[in-house]
N, C-alpha and C positions, 0 to 999 in steps of 0.2 A: 148530345144531350147535356153533358157536363159543361160545355161552352156556354149553352143557353142558361143554365142554372147560374154559372159564375156571373154572366152579363146581367141577368135579372137582379142578382144580389148587388152588383155595382150600381145599377140605376136606382134601386131602392136607397142605397146609402148616400148617393149624391143628391137624390131628393129631399134628404133630411136636413141639408144645410140651411140655417136659418136666413130668411131673405130680410134685406133692410126693411124697416117699419117706419112709420110717421111718428115722431115724438110730438107732445103737446106744443103748441106755438106760444101760450101764455101760462105762466105759473109763478107761484110764490113759494119760497121755501127757505131752508138754511143752507149755508154753504161753508165748507172748510177749503181753504186754499192754502197750497204750499209752494213755495219756489226755492229751491235748494241752491240756486245760483246767488239770488239775492238774499238768502238766508232769512226768510220770513214765514210766518205762520199767521193765518188770518181766520177768524170765525165772522160770519156775516148773514144778517137777513137780507135775502137776495129776491129780486123781482126781475123776471126775464119775459121780454116781449118781442118775439120773432117777428110779428105781423108789422111792428112799427120800428124794428131794429133799434131797440133801446134796452138798457138795463140799469137798474139802480140796486146799490148795495150800502147798507149801514154796518160799517166794518169795525171790528176790534182787532187791530193788527199789533203782532208782536215782532220786532226786528231786534235781534240780539236779545238784550235784556230791557229795552224800552217798549212801552206800550202806548199806543195812539188810537184815537177814535175818528172816523171819518164817515161822511156821506158822501158817496160817489154817484154821480149820474152821467151815463154815457149815452149821447144822442148820435147815433151812427149816421142817421140821415142828413144831419147838419155838420157831422164831423167833429163834434165838441165833446169835451171832458170837463165836467164841473166836479170840483173836489173841495168839500167844505171839512176843515178840521174842527171836530166838535168840542175839543178843548179850548182852543183860541178863538174860534169863530172865524178864522181867516179863510177866504176862499180863493181858489185859483181855477182859471179857465184856460184850458190848452186843447190843442187840435189833437185828435186821435191819430195814433202811429199806425193803426192797422184796420182792416175791414172788420164788418160784424162776423162774428163767430157763432155760427148756429150750432146750438147745444142739443145734438141729436145725431142720427145717422145721416150722412150725406149720401146723395143718389148713387154716387160712384164708390162708396165704401165697400171694403172686402171683409168678409167674415174671418175672424181670427179663432175664437174659441168661445165655449159655453160653459157655464158652471152653475153649480147649486150653492146658494148661501144659506146657512142655518142648520138645522137638524135634518139632514138627508132622510128621505124615506118617511117622515112623520108628517101626517097632513096638517096643513096650515102653519107649519114651523119652519118653512123654507121658501125661498123665491129662486126662480131660474133667471139668470141673466146671461146676455150675450154681449161680446166684446167685438166691435168692428174698428178698422183702423183705415187711414188713408191721407191725402194731401188736400189742403185748401188750394184755391187758384194761385195764391201768392207763394206757394211752396212750402207753407207751415205744415208740418205733419201733427196728425192728432190720432187719439184713440178715444173712444166712447163706449161706455158700459151701460146697457139699458135693461130694465126688468122686462121679461117677457110674460104674456104677450102685449102688454099695454104700451110697452116703448118708453116707459118713464126713465129719465136718465139718472144713473147713479154716480158715474164718473166721467170726467172730461179732462184729458190730458192734452196740452199743446206744447210743441217744440218747434222753434223757428231760429234760423240762422240770420234772418234779414230783420227781425224786430227783436225786442227784448222780451219776448214771450218765451218762457220756460216754467210752466207752472201745471199743477195737478189740481183739480177741483173736484170734491165729493159733496154730493147733494143728499139731503134728508128732509123730513117733514114737509114734503111738496104738497101743494094744494093747486088744483087747476084754476086758472084765471087769476086776474090782478085784484087783490084784495083792496088795494087803495091807489087808484089811478093818479092821485095828486102826487105821488112820488116822483113822477116823470115831468114835474114843473121845477125849473131851476130854482134853487133856494133863493130867498130874498137878499141874503148876504152876498150873492153872486150877481145881482141884477145891475150894480153900479161898476163892475168891472168890464173893461173894454174887451170885447169878443175878438180873438186873434183872427187876422184875415189870411 
Protein backbone atom coordinates (compact mmCIF):
# COMPACT_ATOMS: atom_id res chain seq x y z
CA UNK A 1 0.00 0.00 0.00
CA UNK A 2 2.84 2.41 0.85
CA UNK A 3 4.41 1.77 -2.56
CA UNK A 4 1.11 2.61 -4.28
CA UNK A 5 0.79 5.90 -2.31
CA UNK A 6 4.42 6.85 -3.12
CA UNK A 7 3.88 6.05 -6.79
CA UNK A 8 0.66 8.11 -6.85
CA UNK A 9 2.45 11.09 -5.27
CA UNK A 10 5.27 10.75 -7.82
CA UNK A 11 2.77 10.77 -10.71
CA UNK A 12 0.97 13.83 -9.29
CA UNK A 13 4.26 15.72 -8.85
CA UNK A 14 5.44 14.89 -12.38
CA UNK A 15 2.13 16.03 -13.83
CA UNK A 16 2.65 19.53 -12.40
CA UNK A 17 5.64 20.43 -14.60
CA UNK A 18 4.50 23.26 -16.90
CA UNK A 19 4.28 22.28 -20.53
CA UNK A 20 5.62 24.55 -23.30
CA UNK A 21 2.97 27.04 -24.39
CA UNK A 22 2.49 29.09 -27.56
CA UNK A 23 3.65 32.72 -27.32
CA UNK A 24 2.02 35.50 -29.36
CA UNK A 25 3.36 35.63 -32.92
CA UNK A 26 3.02 39.41 -33.30
CA UNK A 27 3.45 42.07 -30.65
CA UNK A 28 4.66 45.59 -29.97
CA UNK A 29 6.36 46.66 -26.76
CA UNK A 30 9.40 48.01 -25.01
CA UNK A 31 12.70 46.18 -24.76
CA UNK A 32 15.78 46.47 -22.59
CA UNK A 33 18.81 44.74 -24.10
CA UNK A 34 22.14 44.19 -22.37
CA UNK A 35 25.33 42.66 -23.75
CA UNK A 36 28.08 42.30 -21.17
CA UNK A 37 30.67 41.29 -23.77
CA UNK A 38 30.15 44.37 -25.95
CA UNK A 39 29.38 46.41 -22.82
CA UNK A 40 26.25 48.09 -24.07
CA UNK A 41 22.81 48.85 -22.72
CA UNK A 42 19.86 49.63 -24.94
CA UNK A 43 16.27 50.81 -24.54
CA UNK A 44 13.99 50.28 -27.52
CA UNK A 45 10.50 50.46 -28.87
CA UNK A 46 10.28 46.96 -30.37
CA UNK A 47 8.04 45.35 -33.01
CA UNK A 48 8.11 41.56 -33.32
CA UNK A 49 6.53 39.62 -36.19
CA UNK A 50 7.16 35.87 -36.09
CA UNK A 51 4.73 35.19 -38.94
CA UNK A 52 6.86 37.06 -41.50
CA UNK A 53 10.16 36.66 -39.59
CA UNK A 54 10.95 40.34 -39.12
CA UNK A 55 11.68 42.76 -36.29
CA UNK A 56 11.97 46.52 -35.98
CA UNK A 57 13.49 48.52 -33.12
CA UNK A 58 13.88 52.21 -32.45
CA UNK A 59 16.85 52.10 -30.09
CA UNK A 60 18.60 54.34 -27.62
CA UNK A 61 21.96 52.64 -27.17
CA UNK A 62 24.60 53.41 -24.58
CA UNK A 63 28.10 52.02 -25.22
CA UNK A 64 30.50 53.10 -22.51
CA UNK A 65 29.79 56.82 -22.12
CA UNK A 66 28.50 57.36 -25.67
CA UNK A 67 24.81 57.43 -26.52
CA UNK A 68 23.40 56.84 -30.01
CA UNK A 69 19.94 56.45 -31.53
CA UNK A 70 19.11 53.92 -34.25
CA UNK A 71 16.20 52.54 -36.22
CA UNK A 72 16.91 48.87 -37.01
CA UNK A 73 14.93 46.69 -39.37
CA UNK A 74 15.72 42.97 -39.62
CA UNK A 75 14.07 41.17 -42.55
CA UNK A 76 15.02 37.52 -42.00
CA UNK A 77 13.18 36.22 -45.08
CA UNK A 78 15.43 38.48 -47.17
CA UNK A 79 18.48 38.03 -44.92
CA UNK A 80 18.94 41.82 -44.59
CA UNK A 81 19.58 44.27 -41.76
CA UNK A 82 18.82 47.98 -42.26
CA UNK A 83 20.40 50.28 -39.66
CA UNK A 84 19.64 54.00 -39.73
CA UNK A 85 21.59 56.26 -37.37
CA UNK A 86 18.94 58.75 -36.25
CA UNK A 87 21.54 61.44 -35.39
CA UNK A 88 23.43 61.44 -38.70
CA UNK A 89 20.66 59.91 -40.88
CA UNK A 90 23.31 57.57 -42.35
CA UNK A 91 22.07 54.13 -43.33
CA UNK A 92 23.90 50.82 -43.62
CA UNK A 93 22.52 47.66 -45.19
CA UNK A 94 24.18 44.38 -44.22
CA UNK A 95 23.52 40.67 -44.41
CA UNK A 96 22.15 39.08 -41.26
CA UNK A 97 24.64 36.82 -39.49
CA UNK A 98 22.15 34.51 -37.80
CA UNK A 99 18.74 33.00 -38.38
CA UNK A 100 15.47 34.33 -36.96
CA UNK A 101 15.25 33.91 -33.19
CA UNK A 102 11.72 32.99 -32.14
CA UNK A 103 10.94 34.83 -28.89
CA UNK A 104 8.95 32.23 -27.06
CA UNK A 105 9.18 28.64 -25.98
CA UNK A 106 10.68 26.39 -28.64
CA UNK A 107 8.97 23.00 -29.20
CA UNK A 108 11.94 21.08 -27.76
CA UNK A 109 12.50 23.41 -24.76
CA UNK A 110 12.97 21.93 -21.32
CA UNK A 111 11.32 23.38 -18.23
CA UNK A 112 13.86 24.84 -15.77
CA UNK A 113 11.94 26.61 -13.00
CA UNK A 114 8.87 28.64 -12.10
CA UNK A 115 8.62 31.73 -9.92
CA UNK A 116 6.18 34.28 -8.62
CA UNK A 117 7.01 37.95 -9.28
CA UNK A 118 5.46 40.62 -7.10
CA UNK A 119 3.71 40.39 -3.74
CA UNK A 120 3.21 36.65 -3.33
CA UNK A 121 -0.12 35.58 -1.94
CA UNK A 122 -1.87 38.91 -2.49
CA UNK A 123 -4.53 38.69 -5.24
CA UNK A 124 -3.74 40.67 -8.43
CA UNK A 125 -0.35 41.77 -7.08
CA UNK A 126 1.86 39.12 -8.64
CA UNK A 127 2.38 37.02 -11.75
CA UNK A 128 3.59 33.45 -12.22
CA UNK A 129 6.41 33.04 -14.73
CA UNK A 130 8.05 29.90 -16.09
CA UNK A 131 11.57 29.66 -17.49
CA UNK A 132 12.52 27.22 -20.24
CA UNK A 133 15.85 26.58 -21.95
CA UNK A 134 17.33 24.82 -24.94
CA UNK A 135 19.33 25.18 -28.13
CA UNK A 136 18.50 26.58 -31.55
CA UNK A 137 19.34 24.58 -34.68
CA UNK A 138 22.63 26.50 -35.11
CA UNK A 139 23.77 25.55 -31.58
CA UNK A 140 23.01 28.88 -29.87
CA UNK A 141 21.70 28.35 -26.35
CA UNK A 142 18.70 30.26 -25.04
CA UNK A 143 16.60 30.88 -21.95
CA UNK A 144 13.10 32.29 -22.17
CA UNK A 145 10.82 33.35 -19.32
CA UNK A 146 7.10 33.69 -20.02
CA UNK A 147 4.07 34.74 -17.97
CA UNK A 148 1.68 31.92 -17.23
CA UNK A 149 -0.89 31.04 -18.51
CA UNK A 150 -0.82 33.48 -21.47
CA UNK A 151 2.80 32.74 -22.47
CA UNK A 152 3.73 36.44 -22.86
CA UNK A 153 7.54 36.76 -23.01
CA UNK A 154 9.30 38.58 -20.17
CA UNK A 155 12.94 37.69 -20.78
CA UNK A 156 14.96 36.21 -23.66
CA UNK A 157 18.63 35.32 -23.29
CA UNK A 158 20.87 34.05 -26.13
CA UNK A 159 24.46 32.74 -25.96
CA UNK A 160 26.34 31.58 -29.05
CA UNK A 161 29.95 30.63 -29.74
CA UNK A 162 29.47 30.79 -33.52
CA UNK A 163 27.88 34.26 -33.80
CA UNK A 164 28.38 37.45 -31.84
CA UNK A 165 25.17 36.88 -29.88
CA UNK A 166 25.62 37.19 -26.13
CA UNK A 167 22.66 39.24 -24.99
CA UNK A 168 19.77 39.39 -22.58
CA UNK A 169 16.47 41.06 -23.47
CA UNK A 170 13.67 42.03 -21.10
CA UNK A 171 10.22 43.03 -22.37
CA UNK A 172 7.51 45.22 -20.89
CA UNK A 173 4.43 47.18 -22.01
CA UNK A 174 3.58 44.46 -24.56
CA UNK A 175 0.52 44.85 -26.77
CA UNK A 176 -0.66 42.07 -29.05
CA UNK A 177 -0.50 42.77 -32.78
CA UNK A 178 1.52 45.25 -34.83
CA UNK A 179 0.35 48.80 -34.12
CA UNK A 180 2.19 50.31 -37.13
CA UNK A 181 2.95 47.87 -40.02
CA UNK A 182 4.79 50.60 -41.95
CA UNK A 183 7.83 50.14 -39.67
CA UNK A 184 8.66 47.04 -41.73
CA UNK A 185 9.26 49.12 -44.88
CA UNK A 186 12.97 50.00 -45.27
CA UNK A 187 13.62 53.70 -44.51
CA UNK A 188 13.84 56.01 -47.53
CA UNK A 189 17.44 56.86 -46.55
CA UNK A 190 18.32 53.21 -47.18
CA UNK A 191 16.72 52.83 -50.62
CA UNK A 192 19.72 54.32 -52.49
CA UNK A 193 22.22 51.96 -50.83
CA UNK A 194 23.12 48.82 -52.80
CA UNK A 195 21.85 45.63 -51.20
CA UNK A 196 24.69 43.20 -50.39
CA UNK A 197 24.62 39.98 -52.37
